[in-house]
C-alpha angles and dihedrals in degrees: 000000000000113000113231113197105159131038141158119230136180121229133185127182121216124275118245115253119251121258115246132237107217139140133210112267105187131151113258091014103105097183111031117189129232113299106169112137129222121262118254120255118256120250121260129232110238131184117213127191117230138178089219092081126062100176141025091241095120090064091064087069099038119026106150117082128180132181122218123273120243117251126247119266116264136223123271090046092294116160115226120251116272116245117250118255119243110231115201117194116217132176122266109269097039115150113205121209137173100253093213101045102025090231112154108235098181149333115226106207103143128072112263091005109153136207125192104218099171123024120213120252116260117252118251122252120256122227092261087074092062097054111127141150088264095047115036095168111035110187099193139076136184126255120238119264118252120254124248120268124193146147117247130201112209120197123184119214114182116241105226128137095210125042122197110210137173144114119304113288094019088128100257095140092047091051095051090046093057098042096043142023092262115123107199124175109268126192140145100258135083121277096016086149110065095164131041110262121216124206132175114227118197118232120215087257090059096250118131122236120196116231121192123207101211114207116257117288122210136188108294094026092130087058093052100266117143120347098309101087093065093047106040088085089065090063090060096081097046121107094212141002133229105211106203120199126188104233091200096063122102098257116015092175091056089049089055093051092047092060094042091053092050092050090051093046092051091053124191088122095288093137090053096058118109110265136196109207112213133184109211134197094036090153088072093063140051115265092242091054091051089050091051091053092046090054090061090070120080093203131069113281135185126212122214145155108221091187094056094031092238116158095005096123092058091046093052092047088056090049093052091048094051093046090052090050091048092052091049091051093045106040 
């Protein structure tokens, strides 16, 4: 599956119905007054966040959305029927922008949260509205107002509290598969993961925390090289990062600096997020060799084997502690 995380769509709300010019025509009423009803309001276009969608893929096949027009006013002072709203379902984490101005219109982060992006046109007034002592028989009405029409840019940013980052083949997919119920594709070649994988990891308290396995970044990712450029935005919402490093590669320290430089180059505060630095695949090396590599880093580092589940308890304890600290610092 190809992951679609940004699209442009066109929306148009419904036009308001026209007001009606009409007069009472009743038996035994020789001079009936104005009785033209108002037009109905046009329907609005509304975005609604849902957990049923994980990508914006559907919008590649349908990207024009229109609400229903309001109906014309009726005789006997009857108001025209209001046009139906057009409800557009989008995944949680969708940021909505005006495609022409770049203005952020909303950020849909809660289930069933809604955002009115185009309000329906107001219905026109019927001639009954213009009755006055000076004008007992108004013979005019107002047309309905047109609906709003605009181009929207939708950008999906995954909602996960913990992001797992690292170079391709660092073992990110394996890690998320053993700490959660996620079942990502795993193989021994670069860019196995073409879409971010989400997994829910249970805390000791029983609460679930969402982890995201972010596709492999490479040098130049912040400039659009490799897969990283499209997925760095998904790191923005995380509270902390697990930076996974393959201990068996030629230069683990260089791998660490590569990712740090890409986070800093991308901006948005990614390089300032709390990180847990983790050496992975330690079961493929002698303990003294792992220790020698660990000593190259001047920051705290954990050593695990995701494949054999070695060291995972200590890693998760560090995650829970940092999340608790984050929530205390950001009430």
